[in-house]
MDTraj code that builds the backbone (N, CA, C; nanometers):
import mdtraj as md
import numpy as np

residues = "UNK UNK UNK UNK UNK UNK UNK UNK UNK UNK UNK UNK UNK UNK UNK UNK UNK UNK UNK UNK UNK UNK UNK UNK UNK UNK UNK UNK UNK UNK UNK UNK UNK UNK UNK UNK UNK UNK UNK UNK UNK UNK UNK UNK UNK UNK UNK UNK UNK UNK UNK UNK UNK UNK UNK UNK UNK UNK UNK UNK UNK UNK UNK UNK UNK UNK UNK UNK UNK UNK UNK UNK UNK UNK UNK UNK UNK UNK UNK UNK UNK UNK UNK UNK UNK UNK UNK UNK UNK UNK UNK UNK UNK UNK UNK UNK UNK UNK UNK UNK UNK UNK UNK UNK UNK UNK UNK UNK UNK UNK UNK UNK UNK UNK UNK UNK UNK UNK UNK UNK UNK UNK UNK UNK UNK UNK UNK UNK UNK UNK UNK UNK UNK UNK UNK UNK UNK UNK UNK UNK UNK UNK UNK UNK UNK UNK UNK".split()
xyz = np.array([
    [15.5654, 14.5805, -0.3127],
    [15.6085, 14.7127, -0.2708],
    [15.7541, 14.7036, -0.2279],
    [15.8334, 14.7964, -0.2752],
    [15.9761, 14.7965, -0.2431],
    [15.9985, 14.8230, -0.0946],
    [16.0896, 14.7495, -0.0374],
    [16.1190, 14.7681, 0.1051],
    [16.2691, 14.7647, 0.1316],
    [16.3484, 14.7956, 0.0277],
    [16.4932, 14.7977, 0.0435],
    [16.5331, 14.8955, 0.1529],
    [16.6258, 14.8537, 0.2342],
    [16.6816, 14.9383, 0.3405],
    [16.5801, 14.9779, 0.4472],
    [16.4707, 14.9067, 0.4584],
    [16.3728, 14.9357, 0.5626],
    [16.4268, 14.8751, 0.6925],
    [16.4478, 14.9575, 0.7947],
    [16.5083, 14.9068, 0.9185],
    [16.4207, 14.8075, 0.9952],
    [16.2912, 14.7995, 0.9631],
    [16.2053, 14.7051, 1.0356],
    [16.2064, 14.5649, 0.9754],
    [16.2462, 14.5512, 0.8487],
    [16.2490, 14.4190, 0.7863],
    [16.3491, 14.3316, 0.8618],
    [16.3013, 14.2169, 0.9097],
    [16.3846, 14.1253, 0.9868],
    [16.3804, 14.1499, 1.1368],
    [16.3306, 14.2643, 1.1781],
    [16.3226, 14.2977, 1.3201],
    [16.2000, 14.2303, 1.3827],
    [16.2069, 14.2031, 1.5113],
    [16.0930, 14.1480, 1.5838],
    [16.0311, 14.2591, 1.6672],
    [15.9026, 14.2814, 1.6447],
    [15.8292, 14.3866, 1.7156],
    [15.7601, 14.3259, 1.8369],
    [15.7759, 14.3912, 1.9498],
    [15.7114, 14.3518, 2.0757],
    [15.7402, 14.2066, 2.1134],
    [15.8580, 14.1598, 2.0792],
    [15.8991, 14.0217, 2.1101],
    [15.8063, 13.9166, 2.0514],
    [15.7220, 13.9538, 1.9539],
    [15.6235, 13.8603, 1.9009],
    [15.6160, 13.8541, 1.7492],
    [15.6351, 13.9652, 1.6814],
    [15.6079, 13.9727, 1.5379],
    [15.7353, 13.9996, 1.4595],
    [15.7837, 13.8972, 1.3877],
    [15.9018, 13.9167, 1.3048],
    [15.8570, 13.9733, 1.1704],
    [15.9075, 14.0918, 1.1383],
    [15.8669, 14.1638, 1.0180],
    [15.9313, 14.0997, 0.8953],
    [15.8459, 14.0630, 0.7975],
    [15.8927, 13.9961, 0.6773],
    [15.9038, 14.0907, 0.5573],
    [15.7996, 14.1717, 0.5352],
    [15.8043, 14.2633, 0.4206],
    [15.7034, 14.3761, 0.4353],
    [15.7323, 14.4844, 0.3679],
    [15.6442, 14.6004, 0.3642],
    [15.5348, 14.5747, 0.2613],
    [15.4076, 14.5986, 0.2994],
    [15.2982, 14.5778, 0.2035],
    [15.2150, 14.7028, 0.1782],
    [15.2339, 14.8068, 0.2574],
    [15.1564, 14.9278, 0.2347],
    [15.2053, 15.0437, 0.3180],
    [15.1644, 15.1624, 0.2758],
    [15.2030, 15.2824, 0.3469],
    [15.0887, 15.3823, 0.3371],
    [15.0605, 15.4490, 0.4476],
    [14.9538, 15.5472, 0.4497],
    [14.9913, 15.6658, 0.5348],
    [14.8929, 15.7485, 0.5630],
    [14.9155, 15.8710, 0.6380],
    [14.9626, 15.8476, 0.7807],
    [14.9169, 15.7394, 0.8430],
    [14.9526, 15.7125, 0.9828],
    [15.0806, 15.6306, 0.9972],
    [15.1175, 15.5560, 0.8927],
    [15.2361, 15.4727, 0.9063],
    [15.2485, 15.3711, 0.7955],
    [15.3146, 15.2621, 0.8267],
    [15.3404, 15.1551, 0.7309],
    [15.2767, 15.0260, 0.7795],
    [15.2443, 14.9398, 0.6829],
    [15.1874, 14.8086, 0.7144],
    [15.2812, 14.7024, 0.6589],
    [15.3095, 14.6042, 0.7437],
    [15.4019, 14.4967, 0.7091],
    [15.3336, 14.3610, 0.7235],
    [15.3847, 14.2627, 0.6522],
    [15.3524, 14.1235, 0.6818],
    [15.4547, 14.0805, 0.7852],
    [15.4059, 14.0207, 0.8914],
    [15.4945, 13.9719, 0.9974],
    [15.4468, 13.8331, 1.0379],
    [15.5352, 13.7592, 1.0990],
    [15.4992, 13.6256, 1.1474],
    [15.5154, 13.6222, 1.2981],
    [15.4123, 13.5732, 1.3649],
    [15.4191, 13.5585, 1.5099],
    [15.5253, 13.4523, 1.5392],
    [15.6231, 13.4862, 1.6219],
    [15.7382, 13.3982, 1.6412],
    [15.7040, 13.2662, 1.7099],
    [15.6010, 13.2616, 1.7891],
    [15.5651, 13.1365, 1.8582],
    [15.4554, 13.0583, 1.7866],
    [15.3608, 13.1292, 1.7272],
    [15.2473, 13.0615, 1.6634],
    [15.2698, 13.0344, 1.5156],
    [15.3653, 13.1047, 1.4545],
    [15.3909, 13.0851, 1.3129],
    [15.2814, 13.1416, 1.2233],
    [15.1933, 13.2210, 1.2779],
    [15.0813, 13.2780, 1.2023],
    [15.1237, 13.4122, 1.1440],
    [15.0922, 13.4327, 1.0157],
    [15.1192, 13.5618, 0.9536],
    [15.0161, 13.6633, 1.0011],
    [15.0625, 13.7848, 1.0201],
    [14.9777, 13.8968, 1.0595],
    [15.0151, 14.0170, 0.9751],
    [14.9220, 14.1095, 0.9646],
    [14.9528, 14.2411, 0.9096],
    [14.9798, 14.3285, 1.0309],
    [15.0937, 14.3960, 1.0330],
    [15.1294, 14.4798, 1.1467],
    [15.1453, 14.6237, 1.0981],
    [15.0598, 14.7093, 1.1515],
    [15.0653, 14.8520, 1.1193],
    [15.1514, 14.9196, 1.2245],
    [15.2471, 14.9995, 1.1792],
    [15.3391, 15.0687, 1.2682],
    [15.3246, 15.2184, 1.2440],
    [15.3054, 15.2917, 1.3507],
    [15.2898, 15.4365, 1.3383],
    [15.4201, 15.5021, 1.2942],
    [15.4097, 15.5997, 1.2043],
    [15.5268, 15.6748, 1.1584],
    [15.5957, 15.7410, 1.2777],
    [15.7285, 15.7303, 1.2850],
    [15.8010, 15.7896, 1.3978],
    [15.7762, 15.9401, 1.4134],
    [15.7608, 16.0122, 1.3013],
    [15.7383, 16.1568, 1.3124],
    [15.6021, 16.1877, 1.3729],
    [15.5034, 16.0998, 1.3528],
    [15.3710, 16.1192, 1.4138],
    [15.3717, 16.0814, 1.5616],
    [15.4629, 15.9925, 1.5993],
    [15.4699, 15.9473, 1.7385],
    [15.5093, 16.0597, 1.8343],
    [15.5474, 16.1727, 1.7782],
    [15.5823, 16.2884, 1.8615],
    [15.4586, 16.3719, 1.8946],
    [15.3482, 16.3435, 1.8272],
    [15.2250, 16.4201, 1.8457],
    [15.1284, 16.3446, 1.9369],
    [15.0926, 16.4063, 2.0483],
    [14.9981, 16.3440, 2.1416],
    [14.8648, 16.3187, 2.0733],
    [14.8259, 16.4079, 1.9825],
    [14.7008, 16.3943, 1.9078],
    [14.7039, 16.2694, 1.8182],
    [14.8156, 16.2509, 1.7473],
    [14.8301, 16.1358, 1.6582],
    [14.8344, 16.0052, 1.7368],
    [14.9027, 16.0053, 1.8492],
    [14.9094, 15.8865, 1.9343],
    [14.7705, 15.8504, 1.9845],
    [14.6960, 15.9490, 2.0267],
    [14.5590, 15.9274, 2.0736],
    [14.4719, 15.8711, 1.9622],
    [14.4860, 15.9256, 1.8410],
    [14.4081, 15.8782, 1.7261],
    [14.4436, 15.7329, 1.6923],
    [14.5727, 15.6998, 1.6935],
    [14.6182, 15.5641, 1.6637],
    [14.5623, 15.4654, 1.7662],
    [14.5735, 15.4994, 1.8937],
    [14.5222, 15.4123, 2.0005],
    [14.3706, 15.3976, 1.9931],
    [14.3009, 15.5062, 1.9587],
    [14.1550, 15.5011, 1.9440],
    [14.1160, 15.4099, 1.8272],
    [14.1908, 15.4215, 1.7155],
    [14.1662, 15.3348, 1.5998],
    [14.1810, 15.1885, 1.6393],
    [14.2883, 15.1568, 1.7107],
    [14.3139, 15.0188, 1.7521],
    [14.2059, 14.9693, 1.8472],
    [14.1725, 15.0502, 1.9442],
    [14.0704, 15.0126, 2.0420],
    [13.9344, 14.9912, 1.9760],
    [13.8979, 15.0808, 1.8852],
    [13.7697, 15.0673, 1.8155],
    [13.7680, 14.9459, 1.7236],
    [13.8763, 14.9252, 1.6501],
    [13.8822, 14.8137, 1.5565],
    [13.8684, 14.6790, 1.6274],
    [13.9176, 14.6693, 1.7506],
    [13.9071, 14.5451, 1.8287],
    [13.7625, 14.5060, 1.8564],
    [13.6734, 14.6036, 1.8565],
    [13.5336, 14.5803, 1.8920],
    [13.4502, 14.5260, 1.7762],
    [13.4986, 14.5420, 1.6532],
    [13.4204, 14.5012, 1.5361],
    [13.4405, 14.3525, 1.5105],
    [13.3310, 14.2795, 1.5064],
    [13.3350, 14.1372, 1.4758],
    [13.2488, 14.1140, 1.3523],
    [13.3131, 14.1049, 1.2363],
    [13.2410, 14.0907, 1.1106],
    [13.3310, 14.0169, 1.0116],
    [13.2756, 13.9293, 0.9290],
    [13.3597, 13.8534, 0.8353],
    [13.4334, 13.9385, 0.7317],
    [13.3874, 14.0612, 0.7083],
    [13.4533, 14.1482, 0.6108],
    [13.5445, 14.2518, 0.6755],
    [13.5766, 14.2331, 0.8032],
    [13.6662, 14.3229, 0.8752],
    [13.7802, 14.2394, 0.9320],
    [13.9038, 14.2832, 0.9047],
    [14.0198, 14.2113, 0.9570],
    [14.0151, 14.2100, 1.1099],
    [14.0367, 14.0933, 1.1654],
    [14.0370, 14.0774, 1.3109],
    [14.1645, 14.1369, 1.3698],
    [14.1507, 14.2101, 1.4795],
    [14.2656, 14.2682, 1.5483],
    [14.3149, 14.1677, 1.6515],
    [14.4455, 14.1407, 1.6503],
    [14.5051, 14.0465, 1.7443],
    [14.5671, 14.1158, 1.8647],
    [14.6267, 14.2318, 1.8408],
    [14.7104, 14.2905, 1.9448],
    [14.7419, 14.4349, 1.9060],
    [14.7633, 14.5200, 2.0038],
    [14.8199, 14.6519, 1.9780],
    [14.8900, 14.6992, 2.1029],
    [14.9834, 14.7903, 2.0831],
    [15.0567, 14.8411, 2.1978],
    [15.1740, 14.9259, 2.1569],
    [15.2662, 14.9395, 2.2505],
    [15.3848, 15.0207, 2.2313],
    [15.5056, 14.9374, 2.2702],
    [15.6074, 14.9407, 2.1867],
    [15.7295, 14.8660, 2.2168],
    [15.8112, 14.9417, 2.3215],
    [15.9130, 14.8769, 2.3744],
    [15.9966, 14.9398, 2.4769],
    [16.0677, 15.0642, 2.4250],
    [16.0852, 15.0744, 2.2927],
    [16.1498, 15.1943, 2.2373],
    [16.0475, 15.2961, 2.1850],
    [15.9195, 15.2783, 2.2214],
    [15.8180, 15.3791, 2.1907],
    [15.7469, 15.3659, 2.0578],
    [15.7663, 15.2556, 1.9866],
    [15.6988, 15.2366, 1.8585],
    [15.5580, 15.1822, 1.8826],
    [15.4582, 15.2493, 1.8240],
    [15.3195, 15.2035, 1.8352],
    [15.2894, 15.1074, 1.7216],
    [15.2199, 14.9971, 1.7533],
    [15.1896, 14.8975, 1.6514],
    [15.0488, 14.8425, 1.6723],
    [14.9952, 14.7892, 1.5639],
    [14.8641, 14.7247, 1.5628],
    [14.8783, 14.5986, 1.4791],
    [14.8575, 14.4819, 1.5398],
    [14.8678, 14.3541, 1.4690],
    [14.7281, 14.3039, 1.4379],
    [14.7071, 14.2669, 1.3124],
    [14.5738, 14.2236, 1.2696],
    [14.5838, 14.1057, 1.1741],
    [14.4694, 14.0500, 1.1451],
    [14.4584, 13.9389, 1.0518],
    [14.5205, 13.9779, 0.9178],
    [14.6029, 13.8888, 0.8638],
    [14.6588, 13.9080, 0.7303],
    [14.5755, 13.8259, 0.6343],
    [14.5184, 13.8921, 0.5371],
    [14.4339, 13.8247, 0.4377],
    [14.5111, 13.8206, 0.3067],
    [14.5460, 13.7005, 0.2658],
    [14.6205, 13.6808, 0.1412],
    [14.5294, 13.7139, 0.0242],
    [14.5827, 13.7806, -0.0747],
    [14.5029, 13.8072, -0.1940],
    [14.5465, 13.9322, -0.2658],
    [14.4746, 13.9607, -0.3702],
    [14.5037, 14.0736, -0.4570],
    [14.4252, 14.1962, -0.4116],
    [14.4862, 14.3127, -0.4208],
    [14.4144, 14.4351, -0.3864],
    [14.3167, 14.4686, -0.4987],
    [14.2152, 14.5446, -0.4633],
    [14.1181, 14.5898, -0.5629],
    [14.1883, 14.6702, -0.6717],
    [14.2803, 14.7555, -0.6307],
    [14.3535, 14.8368, -0.7286],
    [14.4268, 14.7503, -0.8298],
    [14.5011, 14.6495, -0.7841],
    [14.5770, 14.5662, -0.8787],
    [14.4837, 14.4825, -0.9659],
    [14.3696, 14.4422, -0.9116],
    [14.2713, 14.3673, -0.9906],
    [14.2192, 14.4524, -1.1068],
    [14.1900, 14.5769, -1.0791],
    [14.1393, 14.6677, -1.1826],
    [14.2493, 14.7001, -1.2837],
    [14.3715, 14.7190, -1.2356],
    [14.4835, 14.7470, -1.3272],
    [14.5070, 14.6281, -1.4207],
    [14.4914, 14.5074, -1.3684],
    [14.5172, 14.3868, -1.4471],
    [14.4029, 14.3557, -1.5433],
    [14.2778, 14.3698, -1.4966],
    [14.1617, 14.3265, -1.5756],
    [14.0769, 14.4385, -1.6335],
    [14.1059, 14.5622, -1.5947],
    [14.0209, 14.6728, -1.6387],
    [13.9011, 14.6854, -1.5460],
    [13.8048, 14.7682, -1.5853],
    [13.6885, 14.7934, -1.4990],
    [13.6152, 14.6646, -1.4608],
    [13.5618, 14.6634, -1.3395],
    [13.4844, 14.5491, -1.2917],
    [13.3478, 14.5478, -1.3587],
    [13.2904, 14.4294, -1.3701],
    [13.1528, 14.4205, -1.4189],
    [13.0619, 14.4844, -1.3147],
    [12.9438, 14.5236, -1.3570],
    [12.8483, 14.5864, -1.2657],
    [12.8164, 14.4921, -1.1489],
    [12.7986, 14.3642, -1.1773],
    [12.7645, 14.2673, -1.0726],
    [12.8801, 14.2516, -0.9727],
    [13.0041, 14.2444, -1.0240],
    [13.1205, 14.2283, -0.9353],
    [13.1392, 14.3524, -0.8478],
    [13.1266, 14.4702, -0.9103],
    [13.1393, 14.5953, -0.8350],
    [13.0302, 14.6051, -0.7287],
    [12.9088, 14.5661, -0.7627],
    [12.7983, 14.5715, -0.6659],
    [12.8232, 14.4748, -0.5502],
    [12.8767, 14.3559, -0.5805],
    [12.9064, 14.2579, -0.4754],
    [13.0128, 14.3077, -0.3792],
    [13.1188, 14.3679, -0.4323],
    [13.2251, 14.4222, -0.3478],
    [13.1720, 14.5389, -0.2658],
    [13.0940, 14.6255, -0.3302],
    [13.0368, 14.7408, -0.2598],
    [12.9478, 14.6960, -0.1451],
    [12.8716, 14.5904, -0.1673],
    [12.7841, 14.5392, -0.0612],
    [12.8663, 14.4876, 0.0578],
    [12.9750, 14.4170, 0.0296],
    [13.0597, 14.3667, 0.1375],
    [13.1209, 14.4815, 0.2181],
    [13.1654, 14.5856, 0.1485],
    [13.2221, 14.7023, 0.2167],
    [13.1142, 14.7709, 0.3003],
    [12.9957, 14.7877, 0.2410],
    [12.8851, 14.8527, 0.3130],
    [12.8444, 14.7723, 0.4362],
    [12.8419, 14.6394, 0.4254],
    [12.8086, 14.5552, 0.5407],
    [12.9113, 14.5720, 0.6525],
    [13.0389, 14.5789, 0.6156],
    [13.1450, 14.5986, 0.7151],
    [13.1324, 14.7359, 0.7804],
    [13.1060, 14.8380, 0.6997],
    [13.0885, 14.9731, 0.7550],
    [12.9663, 14.9801, 0.8452],
    [12.8607, 14.9094, 0.8088],
    [12.7404, 14.9075, 0.8927],
    [12.7717, 14.8462, 1.0291],
    [12.8544, 14.7413, 1.0309],
    [12.8931, 14.6799, 1.1583],
    [12.9697, 14.7808, 1.2445],
    [13.0572, 14.8572, 1.1818],
    [13.1322, 14.9603, 1.2548],
    [13.0378, 15.0707, 1.3023],
    [12.9507, 15.1164, 1.2152],
    [12.8578, 15.2251, 1.2508],
    [12.7650, 15.1838, 1.3639],
    [12.7272, 15.0566, 1.3663],
    [12.6422, 15.0046, 1.4736],
    [12.7091, 15.0237, 1.6109],
    [12.8425, 15.0241, 1.6106],
    [12.9192, 15.0440, 1.7345],
    [12.9575, 15.1906, 1.7551],
    [12.9104, 15.2781, 1.6679],
    [12.9417, 15.4197, 1.6791],
    [13.0773, 15.4572, 1.6209],
    [13.1334, 15.3696, 1.5377],
    [13.2647, 15.3920, 1.4780],
    [13.2462, 15.4406, 1.3341],
    [13.3125, 15.5503, 1.3010],
    [13.3088, 15.6031, 1.1647],
    [13.4463, 15.5832, 1.1028],
    [13.4512, 15.5127, 0.9893],
    [13.5772, 15.4881, 0.9194],
    [13.5917, 15.5964, 0.8129],
    [13.7036, 15.6686, 0.8184],
    [13.7214, 15.7809, 0.7263],
    [13.8369, 15.7608, 0.6298],
    [13.8829, 15.6371, 0.6103],
    [14.0033, 15.6174, 0.5304],
    [13.9947, 15.4902, 0.4465],
    [13.8922, 15.4767, 0.3662],
    [13.8788, 15.3597, 0.2802],
    [13.9633, 15.3791, 0.1552],
    [14.0333, 15.2727, 0.1142],
    [14.1111, 15.2787, -0.0073],
    [14.1191, 15.1396, -0.0691],
    [14.1434, 15.1326, -0.2029],
    [14.1418, 15.0039, -0.2718],
    [14.2695, 14.9227, -0.2583],
    [14.3593, 14.9634, -0.1685],
    [14.4840, 14.8911, -0.1463],
    [14.4975, 14.8620, 0.0022],
    [14.6113, 14.8076, 0.0415],
    [14.6351, 14.7794, 0.1825],
    [14.6713, 14.9053, 0.2585],
    [14.6793, 14.8897, 0.3859],
    [14.7209, 14.9894, 0.4858],
    [14.6128, 15.0762, 0.5321],
])
top = md.Topology()
chain = top.add_chain()
for i, resn in enumerate(residues, 1):
    res = top.add_residue(resn, chain, resSeq=i)
    for name in ("N", "CA", "C"):
        top.add_atom(name, md.element.get_by_symbol(name[0]), res)
traj = md.Trajectory(xyz[None], top)
């Protein structure tokens, strides 16, 4: 994903996460690969769009998403490491970065999945959603790419 002229590339968020590259963009904000400056561990860091940060409703939704996501412990759900607000008011959520190909790019490269492969992926997604639902969390934004 192109990230030319992105002001966050190279910046360190919350004195912990040095932003390396943009990997996704969605309705709430952008997702970057970042490296924890002390641990050297790569993370996916979601940053709320600045225009949404002006809305108390959007801020509440972002914080609720982060708080809820921290509660889910499942092998098919990215682990949440940290979330908060920087000194300049930027909201962020740091989570496990999972190296690999997106479902979308896999389908674009290889064409439709076999029935068995599609069923296996669907089962993993359903198991992850069941773990969230068990905690009373409803996920309303599933997509075959990052962010």
